[in-house]
PALOKOL-979516 format. One line per field, with one value per residue: x, y, z of N, C-alpha, C in turn; residue number from 0. Coordinates in steps of 0.1 Angstrom, whole numbers. Each point is the difference from the previous one (the first is absolute). Layout:
BEGIN
nc1	X;... .
nc2	Y;... .
nc3	Z;... .
cac1	X;... .
cac2	Y;... .
cac3	Z;... .
cc1	X;... .
cc2	Y;... .
cc3	Z;... .
seq	NUM;... .
END
This chain:
BEGIN
nc1	432;-11;-3;21;9;18;7;11;7;12;6;19;1;-1;12;3;-2;-14;-4;-6;-6;-16;3;-13;-9;-6;-12;-3;-3;16;-17;-4;3;-1;-7;-2;-2;-1;-6;4;-1;-7;-9;3;5;9;2;-5;-9;3;-3;-16;-7;-13;7;5;-11;3;5;-10;-1;8;3;-10;0;10;-8;7;-7;-9;-5;-4;8;-8;7;5;-12;-6;10;-10;-12;12;1;-8;-5;8;-1;-15;-10;8;-9;1;-8;-3;-12;-11;-1;-4;-12;4;15;3;-9;6;8;-13;-8;11;3;9;5;-2;6;13;9;11;-9;1;-3;-16;0;-11;2;-1;10;2;1;8;2;1;-4;-1;-1;-9;-7;0;-5;-11;-1;2;-6;-12;-3;-1;-8;-3;-2;-7;3;-8;8;10;12;4;-16;6;11;10 .
nc2	989;-3;-14;2;0;-3;0;-6;-5;8;-14;-2;-17;-8;-6;12;-7;5;8;-10;15;-5;8;0;-1;11;-6;5;11;-7;4;-9;-5;18;2;-9;1;9;1;-9;10;7;-9;-6;19;5;2;-12;1;-11;7;-8;-4;-4;-8;-3;4;-10;4;8;-3;-9;0;-4;-7;3;-9;-8;-1;-14;9;-9;-2;1;5;7;0;-4;6;8;2;1;11;0;-9;4;11;0;-11;6;3;12;-15;5;-3;9;-6;5;0;21;0;-8;9;0;-8;-4;12;5;9;-7;13;-5;-1;-11;-2;-2;2;6;3;-3;1;-7;10;-2;-4;7;-9;6;7;10;16;-11;-1;8;-2;-16;-1;10;-11;-11;6;3;-9;-7;5;7;-16;3;9;-7;-6;0;4;5;1;-1;2;-11 .
nc3	1597;4;2;-4;16;-8;11;-4;11;-1;-1;10;-1;3;-5;-5;6;-11;5;0;2;4;-7;-17;-1;-15;2;-21;-6;-5;6;7;-11;-5;10;0;-15;0;4;-14;-11;6;-2;-16;-3;-10;-13;-3;-12;-10;-4;-2;-15;2;12;-11;3;15;-11;-9;8;-3;-17;0;-1;-8;1;-1;-11;6;-17;1;-16;-10;-6;9;0;-14;-4;8;2;-9;6;0;-10;-15;8;-1;-17;-5;6;-7;5;10;4;10;12;-8;8;0;-1;14;7;7;5;6;-5;-1;-7;-8;-10;-18;-3;-5;-15;11;3;-3;15;10;8;3;5;-16;-5;10;13;5;16;-12;2;10;-5;-8;16;3;-12;-3;19;0;-11;15;6;-14;-7;16;-1;-5;2;14;-13;6;-13;9;-2;-15;11;0 .
cac1	-8;-3;-5;10;9;11;9;9;13;11;14;8;-2;16;10;-5;-17;-5;-15;-19;-10;-10;-7;-10;-7;-11;-10;0;10;7;7;8;15;11;4;4;18;6;0;8;13;3;3;7;3;-6;-3;5;-10;-3;-14;-2;-10;-6;6;9;-10;10;10;5;-7;17;11;-5;-2;11;6;0;-10;4;-6;7;-3;-2;15;-1;-14;1;9;3;-7;2;10;-12;-1;11;5;-7;5;15;4;6;-11;-2;-7;-3;-20;-15;-10;-4;15;2;-13;7;6;-5;-9;6;1;9;-5;10;0;2;0;10;-9;-2;-8;-5;-16;-10;-5;-13;-3;9;-14;1;8;19;5;12;8;9;13;16;6;8;8;17;6;7;8;13;11;5;14;8;17;4;4;16;4;5;-2;7;14;-5 .
cac2	-8;9;-8;0;8;-6;6;-8;6;-10;5;-7;-9;-10;-6;11;-4;13;1;7;-5;10;6;2;-5;7;5;12;5;13;19;-10;-6;7;6;-11;-2;9;-13;-10;9;3;-8;-11;1;-5;11;-7;-3;-7;2;-11;3;11;6;14;10;8;3;11;1;-11;15;12;-5;3;-11;4;-8;-5;-8;-14;2;-21;-8;4;-9;-7;-2;-3;-22;-8;-6;-5;-10;-4;6;-14;-11;-6;-1;13;8;-4;1;-4;-10;9;-8;10;2;-16;-9;13;-7;-9;6;9;-7;4;5;5;21;5;-7;0;-14;10;-5;11;0;-1;3;-2;-15;-7;-3;10;11;-4;7;-1;-11;10;18;-7;1;22;8;-7;2;16;-4;-9;10;12;-5;-8;7;0;-11;2;-8;-12;-8;-17;2;-9 .
cac3	12;17;8;6;-1;15;4;4;0;-1;12;-3;12;5;-11;-11;-6;0;11;-7;7;-10;14;3;-12;8;-13;0;-8;10;2;15;-7;3;15;7;1;6;16;-3;-2;9;12;-4;-15;-11;-8;-16;-1;-13;-15;-11;-3;8;6;-5;5;13;-2;5;8;4;0;16;15;4;-7;-10;-7;-17;-7;-4;-8;-4;7;12;1;-1;2;15;-2;-4;13;12;-2;0;14;7;-6;4;21;0;4;10;9;11;-6;1;-10;-14;-9;-5;-8;-13;-3;-2;-6;-13;-11;-6;-7;-8;-2;-7;-6;0;13;12;6;10;13;-10;7;-4;0;12;16;14;-5;3;8;9;-12;-7;6;1;-7;-2;10;-4;-15;2;9;-8;-9;14;9;-13;5;10;0;4;-4;10;1;-12;2;9 .
cc1	8;-6;1;10;9;9;13;14;13;15;6;-5;16;3;-7;-20;-6;-11;-12;-9;-12;-1;-9;-16;-15;-11;-5;7;12;3;10;15;5;1;3;20;4;-3;13;12;5;8;11;8;-2;-3;-7;-15;-8;-18;3;-14;-11;5;12;-14;11;12;3;-6;11;4;-5;11;16;5;9;-6;12;-10;2;-12;-5;15;2;-4;14;18;0;-7;11;17;-6;5;14;8;-5;12;22;-4;5;-13;-7;-12;-7;-13;-8;-10;-6;9;-10;-19;-1;9;0;-12;6;-3;4;-7;15;6;8;5;10;-4;2;-17;-3;-9;-8;-18;-20;0;2;-16;-1;5;15;6;14;10;8;4;11;10;1;11;12;3;7;13;15;1;0;15;17;12;7;8;12;2;13;-5;-6;8;3;21 .
cc2	14;-6;-3;9;-4;7;-9;9;-14;7;-9;-6;-7;-5;7;-4;12;-8;7;-1;7;13;6;-4;2;-5;16;8;10;8;-4;7;12;2;-16;-3;14;-5;-5;9;2;-11;-9;5;-6;11;0;-5;-9;-2;-7;8;14;5;15;10;8;5;14;5;-6;12;16;-3;-6;-18;-4;-11;-8;-7;-12;-1;-15;-7;0;-16;-13;-4;-3;-14;-7;-2;4;-12;-12;-2;-13;-9;3;7;12;18;-1;7;-7;-8;14;-6;2;-10;-17;0;14;-11;-12;-1;2;-15;14;1;0;16;2;-13;-9;-9;19;2;15;-12;4;5;-6;-12;-12;2;11;12;-7;14;-2;-6;12;10;-7;2;9;5;-8;8;14;4;-4;18;10;-4;-11;10;-9;-16;0;-15;-9;-9;-13;-2;-11;-1 .
cc3	16;7;17;-1;8;-3;-1;-1;-9;9;-5;5;2;-10;-11;-3;7;10;-2;13;-3;21;9;-7;9;-13;1;-4;10;1;16;-1;4;15;2;-7;8;17;2;5;18;13;-5;-10;-12;-9;-13;2;-10;-4;-7;-3;9;11;-2;0;8;-6;10;15;11;2;4;15;-1;-12;-15;-8;-12;-4;-11;-13;-3;0;8;6;2;5;19;-4;-2;6;15;4;3;15;10;1;11;13;0;7;12;7;10;-3;-2;-7;-12;-10;-6;-8;-21;-12;-8;-10;-11;-17;-10;-16;-7;-2;-11;-8;6;15;12;4;5;8;-12;11;-2;1;16;3;2;-4;3;-2;7;-9;-7;9;3;-11;-9;9;-6;-11;-2;12;-1;-6;4;3;-14;1;8;-2;0;-7;11;9;-1;-2;6;0 .
seq	0;1;2;3;4;5;6;7;8;9;10;11;12;13;14;15;16;17;18;19;20;21;22;23;24;25;26;27;28;29;30;31;32;33;34;35;36;37;38;39;40;41;42;43;44;45;46;47;48;49;50;51;52;53;54;55;56;57;58;59;60;61;62;63;64;65;66;67;68;69;70;71;72;73;74;75;76;77;78;79;80;81;82;83;84;85;86;87;88;89;90;91;92;93;94;95;96;97;98;99;100;101;102;103;104;105;106;107;108;109;110;111;112;113;114;115;116;117;118;119;120;121;122;123;124;125;126;127;128;129;130;131;132;133;134;135;136;137;138;139;140;141;142;143;144;145;146;147;148;149;150;151;152;153;154;155;156;157 .
END
């Protein structure tokens, strides 16, 4: 589906939580996303972009622009959705009151993707556009991959 495109971001929040936000959502094909990501990089920094499904077509242009592109596999997508859900339920995730993300969260339907209960957000079963939810989900997943080595064992010592 290419009816909407959303750009999400993730970063460190207080108390060890991950902060997610939807930077922008537009109707139509994602051609606008690469110049917008370049603009955001100039303004705020960051060079990692996660892509799923049809958005993978942006990978060559993003790589040409100097971004590190993470192409999420089907299993990565299952892992990303499950981890996002788990973090939300364990209050390890925070976001601002964003109408696009709030609407996507309210509209999202889960689709079982594995025999073990893994799931993905089901675009074709959800009542409205859920690209903002996927943008936040993918951003959180990529942020965790990129910052996995930031953990300091001393932080767990008492």
